Each structure stands twice: as C-alpha cells, then as structure tokens.
N, C-alpha and C positions, 0 to 999 in steps of 0.2 A: 817404337811407338812414341816415345818421348821426342825423338828427333822429328817425326812427322808433324806433331802438334806444333813444335817450335818452328818448323819450316812453314807451316800454314799461317802461323801468326806473323812471321817475318815477311812472308810474301804478300799478305793482305792486312796490313795494320789498320787501314781505314774500315774495312769490313768488320774487323773485330771491335773497333770502337763503336761502329754503328750498332752492332749486336748488343754490346754492353749498354749503350744509350737506350735502345729499345727496351731492354730488360728493366732499366732504371725507370723509364717512362711507365711501363706496365706496373711496376711496384708502387710508384708514386700515385698513379691513377687509382689503384686498388686502395691505397691508404686514404686518398682524398674521398673516394666513395664511401669508405667505412666511416670516416669522420662526419661526412655529410649525413649519412644514415643515422649516426648517433645523435647529431644535432637535431635532426627532424624528429626523432623519437623523443628527445628531451622536450622539445617545443610542444609536441602532441600531449605528452604526459602533463606538462604544466597547464595546458588548456583544459584537459580532462579534470585535473585537480581543481582548477578554478570553477569549472562548471558544476562539479560535484559539491563544492563548498557553497556555491550560490544556491543550489537546490536544497541542501541541508539547512541553510540559513532561512530560506523562504518556508520550508516545512516547519522549522522550529518556531517561526513567527506565527504561522497559520494554526499550528496545533499546540501552542504553549498552554492553553487552558484545558487540554484534554483530561488531565488528572482531576482538576476541579470539576469539570463537567461530569465525569463519571461519579464523583461523590454527590453531585446534585441530583443525579438520576435516582438515588436512593430516597432523597427527599420527595421527588416527584412521585415515585412509587407509593410512598407512605401517604401522601396527600390523596392520591387516587383511591387507595384502599380505605382511607377515612371517609371519603365521600361516598364510596360504595356501601360502607357499613352503616351509614346513617339511615334511620328509619324515615319514611315519608314525613315531611314536616307537617305537624298538625297545628301547632301554635305559632304565633308571629315571631317569637324569640328564636325558635329553632329554624324558621324560614330565613331569618336574617343571618344566622350562623352559616347555614348551607350556602346562601348567596355569597357571603364573604369568602368562604373556602373555595367556591367555584371561581370567584374573581381572582383569588390568589393563584389558582391553578392556570387560568387563562393567561395571566401575566407571566407566570413562569414559562409557559409554552411559547409565548411571544418573545421572551428573552432568549430562550433556546433557539428559536428560529432566526433571530437577529445575529446570532453567533454561529449559524450554520449547523445547528444541532436539529436533526429531524428524526422522527419516529420511523422505524422499519415497518414496512407494510407486511402483513402476514395473512390474515384469514382469507381463504379462497384462492391463494396463490400456491404454486408447487413449492415443495420444500427446497430452500436454497441453503446449502450448508455454509455458504459464505455470509449469510445474514441470520439464519435461523438455527436454533439448537432444538432438535426433537427430544422431547422429554417423555412422551407417551404416544403409543399407537392405539387408536380407538376404531372399533368397527363403525363404518359409515357408508352411506350411499354415495358419498363423494368419490372422485377418482382417487385410487390409492396413491399416496405420496403428497396429497393436497393438505395444506394446513387447515384444520377445522376449528381450532381455538387457540387463543393467545393466553398463555399462563403468566408471562411477564413481558412487558414491552421491551423492544430492542431499539437502540438509537445509533445514529451515525453522526459524525462531526465532519462536515464537508464530504469527502469521499472515503473516509476511514470509519470502520466500525468501532464504536465505543463499547457496545455490549450487544451480543446477539439476542434476538427475541427467543424466549422459551415458549415452545409451541407443542400442541397436540396434532398428530398427523393421522390422516385417514388410512385405514387398511381395509381390504375387501372383507365383506361380511362372510362369515363361515356358514355354509349350507347345513341345514339340520339333516341329520342322517336318518 
C-alpha cells in the first residue's frame, strides 16, 4: 500500500500539488470567512452599543427630574386636600386665602404640564393595570371593572408612569335573595 501511494505521487506530482493547493485555498477561504464574520459582528456590536448609549443618554436627560417630580406630587396632593377641606368661604379674608391657594394649585399644574407631567385619567374608564391601582371594589350600576372613583391622582412624566392612580372599581351588584 505504501508503494502504491508513492507510485501515484511520483506518477502525478502536478495533480498532487493541485490537490494540496485546493485544500489550502479552501482552508484560507474558511479562515477569511471566519475573520470577516467576526469583524462584521464586532462592527454590529459597536453600532448597537452606540445606539443603546444614545438612547440611555436621551432618557437620562428626559427623565432626570422624575424623582423630584414624584416628591412634588405629595405637595400637589396636600394642596388639593387642603382646598377640599376648606369650608365655603363666608368672609372676605377666607375668600382671598382660598383664591390664593387655588392660584398656587393652577400654577403648580401649569409647571407640571410644561415639564410633561400629566394627570392619569381615571373615572369612567376601564381599569388599566398599567396606570391604575385598584384599592376597593364597590357595588355599582357601572360596567364591572370600570373606575368609579379616584382616591389619589396618578401622574405620568411624558410616557412613563410616575405614580399609579389609586381607584375604586365597580363590581356587579349582588341580587337580593
């Protein structure tokens, strides 16, 4: 067998060289393809990283004040409660205090609006677990699952929820037996 291989190589040295050259070309082509694939993957990864960093940067700029806005929601809630708790103004001094507090509230809501902070819509809408937090179910003539009362306002900052609205949700009235 060894003699036959030697004889075939000696008889056709050019064919053997061609075979070896083809094998080398195939190996080099595979290596080139592998390196090209690795380079393309590295370029794609760099582009993805750049895009992700740009997105994170723009999000950080857009939502930098979110923590401050959440803290200010407590102030807005307390101002709303104070206005609701005041008796109907009888004398002029109380009327001016109420008017002043209402002006402060309007200004605060305008500042919220300028910064993309909006109140979550609630009453009369179906419960949306992405915006509402159901606190109580109450018997109602409304469609079951409909928000019937707002216990605490919810707010969004642009497209992100700062705080869900705390709501009461309708349930079907129970039939008397």
